[in-house]
N, CA, C and O of each residue as an XYZ file, in Angstrom:
948
protein
N       5.220     24.117     26.289
C       5.651     25.344     25.625
C       4.881     26.550     26.168
O       5.420     27.654     26.257
N       3.619     26.327     26.527
C       2.848     27.418     27.127
C       3.498     27.870     28.426
O       3.516     29.063     28.730
N       4.033     26.920     29.198
C       4.715     27.260     30.448
C       6.029     27.967     30.169
O       6.357     28.952     30.830
N       6.784     27.476     29.197
C       8.069     28.091     28.858
C       7.890     29.515     28.344
O       8.765     30.361     28.529
N       6.747     29.780     27.693
C       6.493     31.109     27.133
C       5.627     31.966     28.055
O       5.191     33.047     27.662
N       5.377     31.498     29.267
C       4.574     32.272     30.212
C       5.302     33.569     30.565
O       6.439     33.518     31.035
N       4.680     34.725     30.352
C       5.359     36.002     30.580
C       5.826     36.212     32.014
O       6.779     36.956     32.248
N       5.168     35.568     32.982
C       5.499     35.798     34.383
C       6.520     34.808     34.924
O       7.396     35.188     35.702
N       6.419     33.542     34.523
C       7.322     32.556     35.105
C       8.003     31.661     34.058
O       8.537     30.602     34.387
N       7.975     32.096     32.816
C       8.564     31.303     31.748
C      10.067     31.460     31.643
O      10.695     32.150     32.447
N      10.631     30.811     30.642
C      12.074     30.851     30.381
C      12.412     32.133     29.625
O      11.781     32.454     28.617
N      13.401     32.854     30.115
C      13.773     34.131     29.508
C      14.160     33.956     28.041
O      13.785     34.763     27.191
N      14.921     32.885     27.751
C      15.377     32.672     26.369
C      14.199     32.360     25.457
O      14.085     32.926     24.370
N      13.319     31.458     25.898
C      12.170     31.088     25.072
C      11.256     32.283     24.820
O      10.713     32.437     23.726
N      11.090     33.115     25.821
C      10.243     34.293     25.675
C      10.820     35.303     24.694
O      10.077     36.059     24.069
N      12.131     35.318     24.558
C      12.788     36.297     23.689
C      12.754     35.902     22.211
O      13.102     36.706     21.346
N      12.336     34.666     21.920
C      12.403     34.179     20.543
C      11.203     34.626     19.710
O      10.136     34.950     20.232
N      11.420     34.632     18.395
C      10.351     34.892     17.435
C      10.514     33.937     16.254
O      11.433     33.117     16.245
N       9.641     34.035     15.272
C       9.703     33.101     14.142
C      11.068     33.128     13.459
O      11.643     32.086     13.145
N      11.573     34.335     13.237
C      12.836     34.467     12.509
C      14.011     33.901     13.296
O      14.900     33.274     12.719
N      14.023     34.117     14.603
C      15.158     33.646     15.406
C      15.142     32.135     15.580
O      16.192     31.519     15.768
N      13.951     31.529     15.519
C      13.829     30.080     15.699
C      14.025     29.329     14.381
O      14.418     28.162     14.389
N      13.759     29.981     13.260
C      13.831     29.307     11.957
C      15.151     28.566     11.719
O      15.120     27.438     11.228
N      16.319     29.158     12.049
C      17.567     28.409     11.831
C      17.631     27.111     12.628
O      18.197     26.123     12.160
N      17.055     27.107     13.827
C      17.032     25.883     14.636
C      16.125     24.831     13.989
O      16.417     23.636     14.032
N      15.027     25.292     13.393
C      14.119     24.370     12.717
C      14.833     23.667     11.570
O      14.716     22.454     11.401
N      15.574     24.444     10.786
C      16.339     23.874      9.673
C      17.393     22.905     10.195
O      17.564     21.811      9.659
N      18.098     23.319     11.247
C      19.145     22.471     11.828
C      18.572     21.141     12.310
O      19.166     20.086     12.084
N      17.421     21.192     12.973
C      16.828     19.957     13.491
C      16.390     19.033     12.355
O      16.503     17.812     12.470
N      15.894     19.604     11.268
C      15.509     18.779     10.121
C      16.725     18.060      9.547
O      16.644     16.891      9.171
N      17.852     18.767      9.483
C      19.079     18.137      8.992
C      19.559     17.046      9.943
O      20.090     16.025      9.504
N      19.377     17.256     11.225
C      19.812     16.244     12.189
C      18.935     14.992     12.108
O      19.409     13.881     12.345
N      17.666     15.176     11.777
C      16.806     14.016     11.513
C      17.338     13.250     10.307
O      17.463     12.026     10.345
N      17.650     13.978      9.236
C      18.173     13.337      8.025
C      19.495     12.633      8.298
O      19.760     11.565      7.746
N      20.325     13.233      9.152
C      21.615     12.625      9.483
C      21.422     11.312     10.238
O      22.114     10.330      9.965
N      20.490     11.292     11.179
C      20.212     10.060     11.928
C      19.709      8.959     11.002
O      20.062      7.791     11.164
N      18.883      9.337     10.032
C      18.393      8.364      9.054
C      19.545      7.846      8.204
O      19.644      6.649      7.937
N      20.412      8.756      7.784
C      21.571      8.374      6.965
C      22.457      7.377      7.700
O      23.016      6.465      7.092
N      22.581      7.559      9.025
C      23.419      6.664      9.836
C      22.650      5.440     10.328
O      23.219      4.571     10.988
N      21.359      5.372     10.008
C      20.495      4.271     10.456
C      20.544      4.111     11.972
O      20.556      2.995     12.490
N      20.572      5.246     12.677
C      20.625      5.259     14.139
C      19.216      5.537     14.663
O      18.809      6.693     14.777
N      18.485      4.491     14.975
C      17.093      4.641     15.367
C      16.930      5.324     16.723
O      15.967      6.060     16.936
N      17.863      5.084     17.635
C      17.788      5.742     18.942
C      17.958      7.248     18.770
O      17.232      8.039     19.373
N      18.923      7.632     17.942
C      19.150      9.049     17.686
C      17.985      9.642     16.901
O      17.593     10.786     17.132
N      17.434      8.864     15.975
C      16.298      9.351     15.192
C      15.121      9.681     16.098
O      14.440     10.687     15.899
N      14.884      8.838     17.091
C      13.799      9.107     18.044
C      14.008     10.461     18.715
O      13.076     11.259     18.814
N      15.229     10.720     19.175
C      15.528     11.987     19.841
C      15.394     13.163     18.878
O      14.825     14.198     19.225
N      15.924     12.995     17.667
C      15.913     14.095     16.702
C      14.499     14.413     16.221
O      14.174     15.575     15.979
N      13.663     13.395     16.082
C      12.269     13.654     15.721
C      11.564     14.440     16.820
O      10.722     15.294     16.544
N      11.919     14.142     18.067
C      11.368     14.916     19.177
C      11.799     16.366     19.109
O      11.001     17.274     19.339
N      13.080     16.580     18.789
C      13.582     17.953     18.663
C      12.877     18.692     17.528
O      12.558     19.875     17.648
N      12.638     17.981     16.425
C      11.950     18.610     15.297
C      10.492     18.903     15.645
O       9.952     19.944     15.269
N       9.863     17.980     16.365
C       8.484     18.197     16.799
C       8.390     19.420     17.706
O       7.421     20.178     17.647
N       9.405     19.600     18.544
C       9.429     20.775     19.415
C       9.396     22.062     18.594
O       8.768     23.043     18.994
N      10.070     22.055     17.453
C      10.067     23.242     16.598
C       8.658     23.549     16.096
O       8.248     24.709     16.058
N       7.925     22.516     15.713
C       6.543     22.707     15.258
C       5.697     23.284     16.391
O       4.897     24.196     16.184
N       5.885     22.740     17.578
C       5.128     23.211     18.744
C       5.497     24.656     19.073
O       4.632     25.469     19.401
N       6.801     24.966     18.981
C       7.284     26.314     19.302
C       6.660     27.339     18.350
O       6.106     28.346     18.792
N       6.752     27.077     17.050
C       6.189     28.008     16.067
C       4.679     28.133     16.238
O       4.126     29.227     16.124
N       4.020     27.024     16.507
C       2.566     27.053     16.675
C       2.166     27.870     17.894
O       1.169     28.592     17.871
N       2.954     27.750     18.958
C       2.652     28.511     20.168
C       2.804     30.011     19.922
O       1.963     30.803     20.348
N       3.868     30.394     19.240
C       4.068     31.816     18.942
C       2.950     32.333     18.044
O       2.492     33.464     18.209
N       2.511     31.510     17.095
C       1.413     31.915     16.219
C       0.116     32.070     17.003
O      -0.668     32.983     16.744
N      -0.108     31.175     17.962
C      -1.310     31.256     18.792
C      -1.293     32.531     19.629
O      -2.313     33.206     19.767
N      -0.134     32.851     20.183
C      -0.021     34.073     20.991
C      -0.313     35.319     20.167
O      -0.835     36.310     20.677
N       0.036     35.254     18.871
C      -0.185     36.406     17.990
C      -1.574     36.395     17.356
O      -1.920     37.298     16.595
N      -2.373     35.364     17.673
C      -3.737     35.299     17.168
C      -3.873     34.758     15.758
O      -4.887     35.000     15.104
N      -2.864     34.026     15.271
C      -2.901     33.502     13.901
C      -3.507     32.096     13.828
O      -4.494     31.884     13.125
N      -2.931     31.159     14.536
C      -3.414     29.777     14.542
C      -2.786     29.058     15.723
O      -1.837     29.554     16.331
N      -3.324     27.880     16.046
C      -2.796     27.068     17.141
C      -2.317     25.725     16.592
O      -2.490     25.421     15.412
N      -1.711     24.930     17.475
C      -1.171     23.635     17.058
C      -2.249     22.757     16.432
O      -1.991     22.087     15.432
N      -3.450     22.751     17.004
C      -4.521     21.918     16.448
C      -4.865     22.340     15.026
O      -5.224     21.504     14.197
N      -4.757     23.637     14.743
C      -5.018     24.109     13.384
C      -3.985     23.557     12.407
O      -4.313     23.229     11.267
N      -2.740     23.457     12.856
C      -1.679     22.886     12.024
C      -1.988     21.422     11.721
O      -1.869     20.970     10.582
N      -2.385     20.692     12.759
C      -2.718     19.271     12.597
C      -3.910     19.099     11.660
O      -3.906     18.235     10.784
N      -4.930     19.934     11.857
C      -6.119     19.848     11.003
C      -5.771     20.178      9.550
O      -6.280     19.548      8.623
N      -4.900     21.170      9.365
C      -4.543     21.600      8.007
C      -3.823     20.499      7.242
O      -4.122     20.260      6.072
N      -2.873     19.825      7.893
C      -2.144     18.767      7.185
C      -3.043     17.556      6.964
O      -2.924     16.866      5.952
N      -3.940     17.300      7.909
C      -4.891     16.198      7.729
C      -5.800     16.458      6.533
O      -6.026     15.578      5.703
N      -6.321     17.693      6.460
C      -7.180     18.063      5.330
C      -6.419     17.974      4.011
O      -6.959     17.524      3.000
N      -5.161     18.407      4.031
C      -4.357     18.386      2.807
C      -4.140     16.960      2.312
O      -4.264     16.687      1.118
N      -3.815     16.050      3.234
C      -3.586     14.668      2.829
C      -4.863     14.031      2.273
O      -4.805     13.269      1.308
N      -6.002     14.338      2.871
C      -7.269     13.806      2.356
C      -7.572     14.389      0.975
O      -8.049     13.689      0.082
N      -7.288     15.678      0.821
C      -7.560     16.343     -0.458
C      -6.671     15.787     -1.569
O      -7.101     15.655     -2.715
N      -5.438     15.465     -1.216
C      -4.489     14.981     -2.228
C      -4.600     13.478     -2.481
O      -3.955     12.959     -3.392
N      -5.402     12.778     -1.694
C      -5.620     11.341     -1.890
C      -7.115     11.054     -2.029
O      -7.667     10.282     -1.246
N      -7.772     11.660     -3.008
C      -9.226     11.455     -3.134
C      -9.590      9.999     -3.390
O     -10.675      9.555     -3.015
N      -8.685      9.251     -4.030
C      -8.960      7.844     -4.324
C      -8.923      6.984     -3.065
O      -9.469      5.881     -3.046
N      -8.279      7.487     -2.016
C      -8.190      6.751     -0.750
C      -9.323      7.141      0.193
O      -9.992      6.282      0.767
N      -9.529      8.448      0.344
C     -10.456      8.930      1.369
C     -11.876      9.181      0.863
O     -12.823      9.169      1.649
N     -12.033      9.412     -0.462
C     -13.369      9.746     -0.964
C     -13.860      8.772     -2.033
O     -14.904      8.990     -2.649
N     -13.106      7.703     -2.248
C     -13.531      6.706     -3.217
C     -13.535      7.190     -4.648
O     -14.236      6.636     -5.495
N     -12.740      8.243     -4.928
C     -12.682      8.779     -6.284
C     -11.947      7.819     -7.206
O     -11.081      7.061     -6.768
N     -12.298      7.858     -8.481
C     -11.617      7.019     -9.471
C     -10.221      7.560     -9.752
O      -9.319      6.813    -10.131
N     -10.054      8.876     -9.562
C      -8.781      9.502     -9.893
C      -7.773      9.288     -8.769
O      -8.099      9.409     -7.588
N      -6.574      8.974     -9.152
C      -5.525      8.791     -8.158
C      -4.171      8.751     -8.821
O      -4.045      9.011    -10.018
N      -3.168      8.429     -8.047
C      -1.824      8.299     -8.582
C      -1.063      9.609     -8.591
O      -1.569     10.650     -8.174
N       0.178      9.530     -9.080
C       1.095     10.667     -9.034
C       0.585     11.840     -9.862
O       0.703     12.992     -9.443
N       0.017     11.557    -11.035
C      -0.443     12.648    -11.899
C      -1.507     13.478    -11.197
O      -1.462     14.708    -11.229
N      -2.458     12.813    -10.566
C      -3.527     13.530     -9.875
C      -2.976     14.295     -8.686
O      -3.426     15.405     -8.398
N      -1.996     13.707     -7.985
C      -1.341     14.387     -6.855
C      -0.756     15.713     -7.321
O      -0.967     16.748     -6.687
N      -0.022     15.681     -8.429
C       0.606     16.895     -8.937
C      -0.446     17.895     -9.406
O      -0.279     19.102     -9.232
N      -1.515     17.402     -9.994
C      -2.585     18.282    -10.449
C      -3.228     19.003     -9.267
O      -3.502     20.201     -9.340
N      -3.462     18.284     -8.198
C      -4.060     18.885     -7.006
C      -3.121     19.922     -6.402
O      -3.563     20.994     -5.988
N      -1.820     19.607     -6.349
C      -0.850     20.567     -5.831
C      -0.848     21.836     -6.677
O      -0.761     22.941     -6.141
N      -0.944     21.682     -7.991
C      -0.985     22.845     -8.878
C      -2.234     23.680     -8.616
O      -2.178     24.910     -8.624
N      -3.355     23.012     -8.385
C      -4.601     23.718     -8.071
C      -4.472     24.482     -6.755
O      -4.982     25.595     -6.625
N      -3.790     23.880     -5.782
C      -3.580     24.543     -4.496
C      -2.707     25.779     -4.662
O      -2.975     26.818     -4.059
N      -1.663     25.669     -5.480
C      -0.790     26.828     -5.713
C      -1.554     27.946     -6.411
O      -1.384     29.122     -6.089
N      -2.393     27.569     -7.366
C      -3.186     28.566     -8.081
C      -4.153     29.267     -7.135
O      -4.373     30.474     -7.241
N      -4.726     28.504     -6.211
C      -5.656     29.088     -5.239
C      -4.955     30.088     -4.326
O      -5.582     31.011     -3.805
N      -3.652     29.897     -4.139
C      -2.865     30.818     -3.314
C      -2.365     32.022     -4.107
O      -1.658     32.872     -3.566
N      -2.729     32.096     -5.389
C      -2.339     33.236     -6.202
C      -1.093     33.029     -7.029
O      -0.554     33.991     -7.576
N      -0.619     31.795     -7.137
C       0.578     31.524     -7.931
C       0.291     31.800     -9.403
O      -0.755     31.408     -9.921
N       1.216     32.470    -10.069
C       1.056     32.778    -11.492
C       2.076     32.059    -12.351
O       1.967     32.064    -13.578
N       3.064     31.442    -11.727
C       4.115     30.731    -12.451
C       4.207     29.299    -11.954
O       3.904     29.011    -10.796
N       4.627     28.407    -12.835
C       4.843     27.013    -12.437
C       5.941     26.895    -11.397
O       6.029     25.891    -10.690
N       6.785     27.925    -11.302
C       7.903     27.892    -10.362
C       7.567     28.526     -9.017
O       8.373     28.461     -8.089
N       6.399     29.134     -8.896
C       6.023     29.765     -7.631
C       5.925     28.724     -6.521
O       5.466     27.602     -6.738
N       6.367     29.120     -5.324
C       6.207     28.264     -4.155
C       7.386     27.379     -3.844
O       7.348     26.631     -2.867
N       8.451     27.438     -4.658
C       9.661     26.679     -4.328
C      10.460     27.515     -3.331
O      10.965     28.583     -3.677
N      10.573     27.035     -2.108
C      11.151     27.829     -1.015
C      12.557     28.317     -1.345
O      13.409     27.536     -1.769
N      12.792     29.609     -1.148
C      14.103     30.186     -1.460
C      15.157     29.769     -0.447
O      16.352     29.891     -0.717
N      14.736     29.276      0.718
C      15.691     28.887      1.759
C      16.175     27.448      1.620
O      16.998     27.003      2.421
N      15.691     26.718      0.635
C      16.181     25.357      0.416
C      17.666     25.378      0.061
O      18.147     26.362     -0.502
N      18.401     24.307      0.380
C      19.778     24.209     -0.110
C      19.792     24.383     -1.626
O      18.877     23.936     -2.317
N      20.830     25.032     -2.136
C      20.848     25.419     -3.547
C      20.679     24.233     -4.492
O      19.964     24.337     -5.488
N      21.330     23.103     -4.192
C      21.194     21.934     -5.066
C      19.756     21.420     -5.074
O      19.214     21.083     -6.126
N      19.154     21.365     -3.905
C      17.775     20.882     -3.791
C      16.826     21.816     -4.534
O      15.937     21.366     -5.257
N      17.023     23.124     -4.347
C      16.128     24.087     -4.998
C      16.294     24.049     -6.514
O      15.314     24.147     -7.253
N      17.538     23.907     -6.975
C      17.769     23.823     -8.421
C      17.005     22.650     -9.022
O      16.359     22.786    -10.062
N      17.084     21.495     -8.359
C      16.390     20.316     -8.878
C      14.878     20.517     -8.864
O      14.194     20.118     -9.806
N      14.351     21.131     -7.808
C      12.908     21.359     -7.730
C      12.441     22.317     -8.823
O      11.393     22.103     -9.432
N      13.220     23.377     -9.073
C      12.872     24.309    -10.143
C      12.865     23.597    -11.493
O      11.974     23.811    -12.315
N      13.866     22.749    -11.710
C      13.946     22.010    -12.970
C      12.772     21.052    -13.128
O      12.222     20.916    -14.221
N      12.388     20.387    -12.041
C      11.248     19.466    -12.099
C       9.956     20.220    -12.400
O       9.120     19.750    -13.172
N       9.799     21.394    -11.785
C       8.607     22.193    -12.049
C       8.553     22.594    -13.527
O       7.501     22.517    -14.162
N       9.703     23.021    -14.065
C       9.752     23.414    -15.475
C       9.445     22.225    -16.381
O       8.769     22.363    -17.401
N       9.953     21.051    -15.992
C       9.734     19.846    -16.799
C       8.256     19.468    -16.854
O       7.786     18.949    -17.867
N       7.521     19.725    -15.771
C       6.097     19.361    -15.731
C       5.274     20.115    -16.769
O       4.227     19.641    -17.209
N       5.761     21.299    -17.157
C       5.038     22.074    -18.170
C       5.753     22.002    -19.521
O       5.538     22.847    -20.391
N       6.606     20.984    -19.688
C       7.186     20.699    -20.993
C       8.495     21.364    -21.323
O       8.983     21.230    -22.445
N       9.099     22.098    -20.358
C      10.388     22.745    -20.624
C      11.494     21.852    -20.071
O      11.912     21.993    -18.922
N      11.961     20.928    -20.915
C      12.938     19.947    -20.451
C      13.625     19.317    -21.650
O      13.086     19.295    -22.756
N      14.832     18.802    -21.407
C      15.514     18.040    -22.445
C      14.770     16.721    -22.657
O      14.308     16.120    -21.687
N      14.644     16.256    -23.908
C      13.952     14.983    -24.138
C      14.704     13.778    -23.589
O      14.098     12.751    -23.283
N      16.033     13.903    -23.464
C      16.834     12.803    -22.917
C      18.085     13.389    -22.262
O      18.349     14.582    -22.417
N      18.863     12.582    -21.531
C      20.026     13.101    -20.801
C      21.110     13.713    -21.677
O      21.896     14.526    -21.191
N      21.175     13.348    -22.955
C      22.265     13.842    -23.800
C      22.237     15.358    -23.953
O      23.288     15.996    -24.007
N      21.045     15.935    -24.023
C      20.952     17.386    -24.126
C      21.480     18.069    -22.883
O      22.186     19.074    -22.970
N      21.136     17.521    -21.718
C      21.626     18.079    -20.454
C      23.136     17.912    -20.345
O      23.824     18.788    -19.821
N      23.655     16.785    -20.841
C      25.107     16.552    -20.805
C      25.838     17.541    -21.703
O      26.883     18.061    -21.311
N      25.324     17.812    -22.886
C      25.951     18.770    -23.797
C      25.958     20.173    -23.197
O      26.883     20.952    -23.427
N      24.924     20.483    -22.431
C      24.838     21.804    -21.796
C      25.982     22.004    -20.813
O      26.452     23.128    -20.638
N      26.439     20.935    -20.170
C      27.563     21.039    -19.236
C      28.813     21.491    -19.969
O      29.536     22.360    -19.482
N      29.079     20.911    -21.138
C      30.246     21.320    -21.925
C      30.146     22.789    -22.312
O      31.134     23.521    -22.266
N      28.946     23.214    -22.694
C      28.729     24.611    -23.068
C      28.999     25.541    -21.889
O      29.678     26.557    -22.037
N      28.470     25.193    -20.728
C      28.651     26.042    -19.548
C      30.104     26.030    -19.073
O      30.609     27.052    -18.611
N      30.782     24.881    -19.182
C      32.186     24.810    -18.790
C      33.033     25.724    -19.668
O      33.939     26.394    -19.172
N      32.750     25.755    -20.954
C      33.477     26.644    -21.862
C      33.253     28.103    -21.482
O      34.167     28.920    -21.588
N      32.047     28.429    -21.043
C      31.750     29.806    -20.643
C      32.466     30.170    -19.348
O      32.873     31.318    -19.171
N      32.624     29.214    -18.444
C      33.403     29.460    -17.226
C      34.852     29.759    -17.591
O      35.447     30.705    -17.074
N      35.415     28.952    -18.480
C      36.815     29.119    -18.865
C      37.050     30.433    -19.595
O      38.149     30.986    -19.539
N      36.025     30.939    -20.281
C      36.154     32.192    -21.020
C      35.776     33.410    -20.185
O      35.964     34.541    -20.632
N      35.256     33.204    -19.004
C      34.739     34.308    -18.185
C      35.860     35.145    -17.589
O      36.980     34.672    -17.400
N      35.532     36.408    -17.297
C      36.458     37.267    -16.571
C      36.041     37.308    -15.105
O      35.085     36.646    -14.703
N      36.765     38.090    -14.312
C      36.485     38.129    -12.874
C      35.061     38.593    -12.575
O      34.469     38.178    -11.578
N      34.513     39.447    -13.431
C      33.189     40.012    -13.165
C      32.065     39.010    -13.414
O      30.992     39.121    -12.820
N      32.304     38.032    -14.288
C      31.228     37.111    -14.667
C      31.475     35.664    -14.252
O      30.612     34.808    -14.446
N      32.648     35.384    -13.682
C      33.000     33.985    -13.404
C      32.050     33.333    -12.396
O      31.669     32.175    -12.567
N      31.667     34.061    -11.355
C      30.758     33.477    -10.360
C      29.425     33.087    -10.997
O      28.891     32.011    -10.728
N      28.899     33.965    -11.835
C      27.638     33.669    -12.511
C      27.765     32.428    -13.387
O      26.872     31.580    -13.413
N      28.884     32.329    -14.103
C      29.077     31.184    -14.998
C      29.274     29.882    -14.220
O      28.815     28.824    -14.652
N      29.953     29.959    -13.079
C      30.085     28.773    -12.219
C      28.702     28.320    -11.753
O      28.412     27.124    -11.714
N      27.855     29.284    -11.402
C      26.488     28.954    -10.997
C      25.729     28.252    -12.107
O      25.017     27.278    -11.862
N      25.881     28.751    -13.340
C      25.216     28.111    -14.477
C      25.733     26.690    -14.687
O      24.968     25.786    -15.026
N      27.044     26.500    -14.481
C      27.632     25.167    -14.628
C      27.062     24.205    -13.586
O      26.689     23.077    -13.908
N      26.998     24.659    -12.344
C      26.444     23.813    -11.285
C      24.977     23.473    -11.569
O      24.542     22.340    -11.365
N      24.233     24.458    -12.035
C      22.820     24.235    -12.362
C      22.682     23.171    -13.450
O      21.786     22.329    -13.395
N      23.580     23.217    -14.442
C      23.516     22.239    -15.530
C      23.912     20.847    -15.058
O      23.382     19.854    -15.557
N      24.844     20.759    -14.096
C      25.213     19.453    -13.537
C      24.028     18.852    -12.778
O      23.762     17.655    -12.883
N      23.323     19.681    -12.020
C      22.123     19.212    -11.321
C      21.092     18.701    -12.329
O      20.440     17.681    -12.107
N      20.960     19.419    -13.424
C      19.977     19.023    -14.436
C      20.328     17.673    -15.060
O      19.449     16.837    -15.270
N      21.602     17.461    -15.354
C      22.026     16.169    -15.912
C      21.784     15.050    -14.904
O      21.311     13.969    -15.255
N      22.116     15.329    -13.649
C      21.875     14.353    -12.586
C      20.397     13.990    -12.525
O      20.041     12.817    -12.418
N      19.544     15.001    -12.594
C      18.091     14.764    -12.565
C      17.662     13.889    -13.733
O      16.869     12.963    -13.562
N      18.185     14.179    -14.915
C      17.809     13.403    -16.098
C      18.283     11.953    -16.004
O      17.685     11.060    -16.604
N      19.359     11.721    -15.248
C      19.862     10.365    -15.051
C      19.157      9.645    -13.907
O      19.419      8.471    -13.643
N      18.252     10.366    -13.226
C      17.535      9.760    -12.107
C      18.344      9.701    -10.832
O      18.084      8.867     -9.965
N      19.333     10.589    -10.709
C      20.209     10.616     -9.534
C      19.900     11.857     -8.707
O      19.811     12.959     -9.249
N      19.738     11.686     -7.415
C      19.518     12.804     -6.497
C      20.841     13.540     -6.317
O      21.760     12.981     -5.719
N      20.976     14.772     -6.811
C      22.265     15.464     -6.732
C      22.706     15.753     -5.306
O      23.898     15.714     -5.001
N      21.753     16.042     -4.435
C      22.097     16.309     -3.034
C      22.680     15.059     -2.385
O      23.690     15.135     -1.685
N      22.049     13.913     -2.614
C      22.550     12.655     -2.058
C      23.898     12.292     -2.661
O      24.784     11.802     -1.960
N      24.056     12.534     -3.961
C      25.321     12.214     -4.628
C      26.464     13.033     -4.046
O      27.548     12.506     -3.797
N      26.219     14.335     -3.827
C      27.269     15.180     -3.264
C      27.520     14.837     -1.808
O      28.660     14.894     -1.349
N      26.481     14.484     -1.081
C      26.649     14.070      0.311
C      27.527     12.822      0.390
O      28.394     12.722      1.259
N      27.301     11.876     -0.512
C      28.129     10.671     -0.543
C      29.567     10.996     -0.920
O      30.503     10.402     -0.384
N      29.742     11.941     -1.843
C      31.096     12.353     -2.229
C      31.813     13.010     -1.054
O      33.007     12.791     -0.850
N      31.083     13.819     -0.281
C      31.670     14.439      0.911
C      32.138     13.382      1.900
O      33.238     13.462      2.447
N      31.278     12.388      2.119
C      31.613     11.329      3.061
C      32.828     10.527      2.574
O      33.688     10.150      3.369
N      32.888     10.273      1.284
C      34.021      9.541      0.719
C      35.314     10.332      0.887
O      36.357      9.771      1.225
N      35.236     11.647      0.646
C      36.422     12.490      0.814
C      36.890     12.485      2.265
O      38.085     12.378      2.540
N      35.933     12.601      3.195
C      36.286     12.582      4.620
C      36.982     11.281      5.002
O      37.983     11.290      5.718
N      36.446     10.164      4.519
C      37.023      8.858      4.850
C      38.440      8.736      4.313
O      39.343      8.279      5.014
N      38.628      9.145      3.073
C      39.956      9.050      2.460
C      40.944     10.010      3.108
O      42.110      9.668      3.305
N      40.478     11.214      3.438
C      41.376     12.188      4.055
C      41.812     11.709      5.432
O      42.976     11.851      5.806
N      40.865     11.136      6.192
C      41.208     10.600      7.513
C      42.220      9.473      7.386
O      43.117      9.347      8.220
N      42.083      8.646      6.341
C      43.046      7.563      6.120
C      44.427      8.120      5.800
O      45.436      7.573      6.246
N      44.480      9.200      5.034
C      45.757      9.863      4.731
C      46.426     10.349      6.009
O      47.616     10.126      6.230
N      45.639     11.018      6.844
C      46.184     11.556      8.094
C      46.689     10.439      8.995
O      47.747     10.557      9.614
N      45.924      9.352      9.065
C      46.328      8.229      9.913
C      47.616      7.596      9.400
O      48.477      7.210     10.191
N      47.752      7.489      8.094
C      48.943      6.892      7.500
C      50.171      7.767      7.730
O      51.264      7.261      7.986
N      49.982      9.084      7.638
C      51.116     10.009      7.773
C      51.463     10.290      9.220
O      52.600     10.657      9.518
N      50.509     10.127     10.129
C      50.746     10.475     11.519
C      50.743     11.982     11.703
O      50.103     12.705     10.940
N      51.451     12.448     12.706
C      51.460     13.873     13.029
C      52.189     14.705     11.985
O      52.120     15.933     12.021
N      52.884     14.062     11.058
C      53.684     14.798     10.081
C      52.901     15.196      8.835
O      53.478     15.777      7.916
N      51.599     14.901      8.777
C      50.856     15.114      7.536
C      50.967     16.545      7.021
O      51.246     16.753      5.841
N      50.754     17.529      7.883
C      50.763     18.925      7.435
C      52.113     19.335      6.871
O      52.191     20.218      6.017
N      53.181     18.694      7.348
C      54.528     19.071      6.909
C      54.935     18.403      5.601
O      55.942     18.791      5.008
N      54.191     17.422      5.142
C      54.537     16.730      3.903
C      54.370     17.646      2.701
O      53.511     18.527      2.698
N      55.201     17.433      1.674
C      55.015     18.213      0.455
C      53.836     17.639     -0.335
O      53.304     16.578     -0.006
N      53.447     18.359     -1.373
C      52.242     17.986     -2.104
C      52.378     16.627     -2.780
O      51.405     15.877     -2.860
N      53.572     16.302     -3.267
C      53.767     15.000     -3.917
C      53.538     13.852     -2.932
O      52.921     12.843     -3.273
N      54.045     14.021     -1.706
C      53.866     12.984     -0.686
C      52.393     12.857     -0.305
O      51.888     11.754     -0.100
N      51.715     13.992     -0.214
C      50.285     13.955      0.110
C      49.489     13.293     -1.014
O      48.541     12.551     -0.757
N      49.877     13.563     -2.248
C      49.193     12.942     -3.380
C      49.389     11.428     -3.369
O      48.469     10.673     -3.685
N      50.600     10.988     -3.001
C      50.862      9.545     -2.916
C      49.976      8.898     -1.856
O      49.433      7.813     -2.066
N      49.835      9.575     -0.711
C      48.955      9.059      0.338
C      47.500      9.042     -0.126
O      46.742      8.125      0.188
N      47.130     10.071     -0.876
C      45.763     10.128     -1.392
C      45.479      8.947     -2.319
O      44.419      8.327     -2.234
N      46.413      8.646     -3.188
C      46.225      7.527     -4.105
C      46.118      6.205     -3.344
O      45.341      5.326     -3.720
N      46.902      6.071     -2.276
C      46.807      4.861     -1.447
C      45.418      4.749     -0.817
O      44.785      3.693     -0.838
N      44.967      5.877     -0.256
C      43.644      5.882      0.386
C      42.538      5.622     -0.632
O      41.550      4.952     -0.331
N      42.713      6.153     -1.827
C      41.707      6.021     -2.874
C      41.530      4.572     -3.309
O      40.421      4.150     -3.637
N      42.620      3.811     -3.312
C      42.561      2.434     -3.791
C      42.427      1.416     -2.659
O      42.374      0.210     -2.900
N      42.372      1.920     -1.414
C      42.203      1.014     -0.290
C      40.732      0.634     -0.160
O      39.859      1.495     -0.274
N      40.454     -0.625      0.074
C      39.079     -1.099      0.221
C      38.760     -1.369      1.680
O      37.644     -1.777      2.003
């Protein structure tokens, strides 16, 4: 990366990049790692992990050029963090487990100036993921339904508000409904992001089966014919 960013003989494209321009690629590479894992493709995972590692190296190099930190500092920081969060492993402390992990993370956030239990949840996370993280943070300080039934009832309440909304408020109410669905999913112990990802994959599989059954005429079929094909695809094993 030092060669690619060399002002005299480096790559023009690499030299033109900055943190903001590279960030979308970093996110994309992380998703491609997750996709390879989802497909259980170890050869692809090896390649995608390399691509993701390149992003870490790229950002670290730009930070070093700006006088902030270098790659070794990144490595040292994560090493120190893991040791700090596992005192029972590295320092022989009696304290350990998930509760202590969360306590240490809270102490770290406080040291960074956090004033709310919700501080530090990245705004760039996918909306479903961020919603669940915000809900988990709130639950840690006691703001949570005691059981799934309360979260389920909230969905009915939010759905009624969507149905009663006008054009000016409907988007907000849809957002509240989605947030409540994520909350119910969390209370049931279901990862909402994974659940929706599986639903997407199921829809793709069924839609492809519909298209294959109809042939080139699929787009020309009326809605009743398409619905019949959908039902066939839905019940096909």
